[in-house]
matplotlib code that plots the C-alpha trace (Angstrom):
import matplotlib.pyplot as plt

x = [43.8, 41.6, 38.6, 36.2, 37.7, 37.4, 33.8, 32.9, 34.0, 31.6, 28.0, 26.0, 23.0, 25.0, 27.1, 26.7, 29.4, 29.0, 29.9, 32.9, 34.1, 33.9, 35.9, 38.6, 38.8, 39.1, 41.7, 43.7, 43.6, 44.9, 47.7, 48.9, 48.3, 48.5, 51.2, 52.1, 48.5, 48.1, 51.3, 50.1, 46.7, 48.3, 50.6, 47.7, 45.4, 44.5, 46.5, 49.5, 51.5, 48.6, 47.9, 51.6, 51.6, 48.5, 50.0, 53.1, 50.9, 49.1, 52.2, 53.2, 56.8, 56.5, 60.2, 61.0, 58.0, 58.6, 62.1, 60.8, 58.3, 60.6, 58.5, 61.3, 61.4, 57.6, 57.6, 60.6, 59.0, 55.9, 58.1, 60.3, 57.2, 55.9, 59.1, 59.2, 55.8]
y = [-65.5, -66.4, -68.8, -66.0, -63.9, -66.9, -67.6, -64.0, -64.3, -67.2, -66.7, -67.6, -68.6, -71.4, -72.8, -73.1, -72.7, -76.4, -77.3, -75.0, -76.6, -80.1, -78.8, -77.4, -80.6, -82.7, -80.3, -80.4, -84.2, -84.5, -82.0, -84.0, -87.5, -87.4, -85.0, -86.6, -86.6, -83.0, -82.0, -84.0, -82.3, -78.9, -79.6, -80.9, -78.0, -75.2, -72.8, -74.8, -71.8, -70.6, -74.1, -74.6, -71.3, -72.2, -75.5, -73.6, -71.1, -73.8, -75.6, -78.1, -77.5, -77.9, -78.0, -80.6, -82.8, -82.5, -83.8, -86.6, -87.7, -87.1, -84.2, -81.6, -81.1, -80.6, -78.1, -76.3, -76.1, -74.4, -71.8, -71.3, -70.8, -68.2, -66.3, -66.1, -64.4]
z = [-186.8, -183.8, -184.2, -183.4, -186.2, -188.6, -187.5, -188.0, -191.7, -192.3, -193.5, -190.3, -192.3, -194.0, -191.1, -187.4, -184.7, -183.9, -187.5, -187.5, -184.3, -185.9, -188.8, -186.6, -184.6, -187.7, -189.2, -186.0, -185.8, -189.4, -188.7, -185.7, -186.9, -190.7, -191.6, -194.9, -196.0, -195.1, -197.1, -200.1, -199.9, -199.7, -202.7, -204.8, -203.9, -206.3, -204.1, -202.8, -201.5, -199.3, -198.1, -197.1, -195.3, -193.4, -192.3, -191.1, -189.3, -187.4, -186.3, -188.9, -189.8, -193.6, -194.4, -191.7, -192.6, -196.3, -195.8, -193.6, -196.3, -199.3, -200.5, -200.4, -204.2, -204.5, -201.6, -203.0, -206.4, -204.9, -203.1, -206.2, -208.4, -205.9, -206.0, -209.8, -209.9]

ax = plt.figure().add_subplot(projection="3d")
ax.plot(x, y, z, "-o")
ax.set_aspect("equal")
plt.show()
């Protein structure tokens, strides 16, 4: 999804383009510099499968980084749980 498409989905009266840009910059910095933290946030989120998919989509190799940070079991459990539903 392109940033214009995402911005179009946000209520303009509640958020400005400038604020969205800051959010994207912060998100991008975390993905590049704090991969373990991002994986842990995704796993603890209310929708971990969707969070992991988003991380993959924006370029964080979830399986590779999960192995690097000894989070393989937690990630596998999320995917396994999704396949059972």
